[in-house]
C-alpha positions in Angstrom: 43.2 11.8 -35.1 40.7 14.6 -35.1 37.1 14.5 -36.2 36.7 15.0 -39.9 35.7 18.5 -41.0 32.4 17.5 -42.6 31.3 15.7 -39.4 32.4 18.7 -37.3 30.4 21.1 -39.5 27.3 18.9 -39.4 27.5 18.4 -35.7 27.8 22.2 -35.2 24.3 22.6 -36.6 22.8 20.5 -33.8 22.4 21.3 -30.1 23.0 19.2 -27.0 19.3 18.5 -26.4 19.1 16.8 -29.8 22.3 14.9 -29.2 21.0 13.7 -25.9 17.7 12.6 -27.4 19.3 10.6 -30.3 21.9 9.0 -28.0 19.0 8.0 -25.7 17.3 6.4 -28.7 20.5 4.6 -29.6 20.7 3.1 -26.1 23.7 5.2 -25.1 23.5 6.4 -21.4 25.6 8.4 -19.0 27.2 10.4 -21.8 25.8 13.9 -21.1 27.2 16.4 -18.5 24.5 19.0 -17.8 25.7 22.6 -17.4 24.7 22.9 -13.8 28.0 22.8 -11.8 30.2 23.0 -14.9 29.3 25.9 -17.2 30.6 27.7 -20.3 32.6 30.7 -19.3 31.4 32.7 -22.2 30.8 30.7 -25.4 27.2 30.0 -26.5 28.0 28.3 -29.8 28.6 24.5 -30.0 32.3 23.5 -29.8 33.3 20.1 -31.1 36.6 18.3 -30.6 38.3 15.1 -29.7 39.0 14.4 -26.1 42.6 15.0 -24.8 42.1 13.9 -21.2 44.2 14.2 -18.1 43.7 13.4 -14.4 44.9 15.7 -11.6 44.7 15.1 -7.9 44.6 17.6 -5.0 47.6 17.5 -2.6 48.6 19.5 0.4 50.9 22.4 -0.4 53.8 21.0 1.6 53.4 17.6 -0.2 54.1 18.9 -3.7 57.7 17.8 -3.9 58.3 15.3 -6.7 54.7 15.5 -7.8 54.9 19.2 -8.5 52.8 19.9 -11.6 55.6 22.0 -13.0 57.4 18.7 -13.9 57.8 17.6 -17.5 54.8 15.3 -17.5 52.4 18.2 -17.3 54.3 20.2 -19.9 54.3 17.1 -22.2 50.5 17.0 -21.8 50.1 20.6 -22.8 52.5 20.3 -25.7 50.8 17.1 -26.9 47.5 19.0 -27.7 46.8 18.9 -31.4 44.6 20.4 -34.0 41.0 19.8 -33.1 41.6 18.5 -29.6 39.3 19.2 -26.6 41.2 19.4 -23.4 39.6 17.5 -20.5 41.0 18.0 -17.1 39.5 15.7 -14.4 40.1 16.4 -10.7 38.6 15.7 -7.3 36.6 18.6 -5.7 39.0 21.5 -5.3 38.9 25.2 -4.7 42.1 26.0 -6.6 42.2 27.5 -10.1 43.0 24.4 -12.2 43.2 26.3 -15.5 44.1 29.7 -16.7 44.7 32.1 -19.6 48.3 31.1 -20.2 47.5 27.4 -20.3 44.6 28.2 -22.7 47.0 30.1 -24.9 49.5 27.2 -25.0 46.9 24.6 -26.1 45.1 27.1 -28.4 48.3 27.8 -30.2 48.7 24.0 -30.7 45.2 23.8 -32.3 42.9 22.8 -29.4 39.4 24.0 -29.8 38.2 24.1 -26.2 38.6 22.8 -22.6 36.4 21.0 -20.1 37.9 21.7 -16.6 36.5 19.8 -13.6 37.0 22.7 -11.2 37.5 26.4 -11.1 39.5 28.6 -13.6 41.7 31.6 -13.1 42.1 34.6 -15.4 38.6 33.9 -16.8 38.2 37.4 -18.3 41.4 37.0 -20.2 40.4 33.6 -21.4 37.3 35.2 -22.9 39.3 38.0 -24.5 41.3 35.3 -26.3 38.0 33.6 -27.3 39.1 30.2 -26.1 35.9 28.2 -25.1 36.2 26.8 -21.6 33.6 24.9 -19.5 34.5 25.0 -15.8 33.1 24.9 -12.3 33.4 28.6 -11.4 36.3 30.8 -10.8 39.2 30.9 -8.3 42.3 33.0 -8.0 44.1 30.4 -5.8 47.3 29.1 -7.5 47.2 25.4 -8.4 51.0 24.9 -8.5 52.0 23.1 -5.4 48.4 22.4 -4.4 47.3 20.1 -7.2 49.5 17.5 -8.7 49.4 16.1 -12.2 48.7 12.3 -12.2 48.5 11.0 -15.8 47.2 11.8 -19.2 45.9 10.0 -22.3 43.8 7.7 -20.1 40.0 7.4 -19.5 38.8 9.9 -16.9 35.4 10.6 -15.3 33.7 14.0 -15.0 30.4 14.2 -13.3 30.0 10.4 -13.6 30.6 10.4 -17.4 33.6 8.4 -18.6 35.6 10.2 -21.3 38.2 8.2 -23.3 41.0 9.6 -25.3 39.7 10.4 -28.8 36.1 10.5 -27.8 34.1 13.3 -29.6 33.2 16.1 -27.2 30.1 18.2 -28.1 29.7 21.2 -25.8 27.3 24.1 -25.9 25.6 26.4 -23.4 23.4 23.7 -22.0 25.4 20.5 -21.7 28.6 18.6 -22.7 27.9 15.4 -24.7 30.5 12.6 -25.1 30.2 10.5 -28.2 32.2 7.4 -29.2 33.8 8.1 -32.6 32.2 4.9 -34.0 28.7 6.4 -33.2 29.2 9.9 -34.6 27.9 9.2 -38.1 24.7 7.7 -36.8 24.3 10.6 -34.2 24.6 13.1 -37.1 22.0 11.3 -39.3 19.5 10.9 -36.5 20.2 14.4 -35.2 19.6 16.1 -38.6 16.3 14.2 -38.9 15.3 15.3 -35.4 16.3 18.9 -36.2 14.1 18.8 -39.3 11.2 17.5 -37.3 11.7 20.3 -34.7 11.6 22.9 -37.5 8.4 21.3 -38.9 6.7 21.4 -35.4 7.7 25.0 -34.9 6.4 26.0 -38.3 3.0 24.2 -37.7 2.5 25.8 -34.3 3.2 29.2 -35.7 0.8 28.5 -38.5 -2.0 28.0 -35.9 -2.2 24.2 -35.5 -3.2 23.0 -32.1 -0.9 21.1 -29.8 -3.1 18.0 -30.3 -2.7 18.2 -34.1 1.0 18.7 -33.9 1.5 15.8 -31.4 -0.6 13.5 -33.6 1.4 14.5 -36.6 4.9 14.3 -35.2 4.7 12.5 -31.9 7.0 15.1 -30.3 6.9 18.6 -28.9 
């Protein structure tokens, strides 16, 4: 079940730094993936969806055989993407293109809002042309079929040390990808909106000429 429209719209007014701050305050740790190795291919606006995770594993080309990713399991995963889903593809370190424009088209037509790919993508220019938001670790023209097998889906996966469960809320922008338990979303939104209002007050007071000391004493943040 996807995140309710109202929550999605309210979350979209936040940014990942605020989400990180409020989840820290809530005692939630290891839930933010910085955009250092994995980055947005083109999108700068926040994208929010529910995690649709899968695990892939690198294999030698000659080993593909029965584990070839062209089998029905991989196709079932793609077809299972639903409205509001955020594709999450976890994989060991690899140089092959784990994702591409045609796969993006398939899940986009099924209603997926974005993808987090733990490795390189192919066809990145065409993905951008279709305006499908993807976060990935660079680009590679090397074909994945026969080189990377599909292990399982609808299971918890780890990306950059962050565990992502099926149905978790994924908040991704140009700076980071935050993972939020659905049960925590309402509180994250409430705290985030308060933090955003404080940020706006700090910015206003600084531009009105107040000193950094005055602003710090007034709000306790910068």
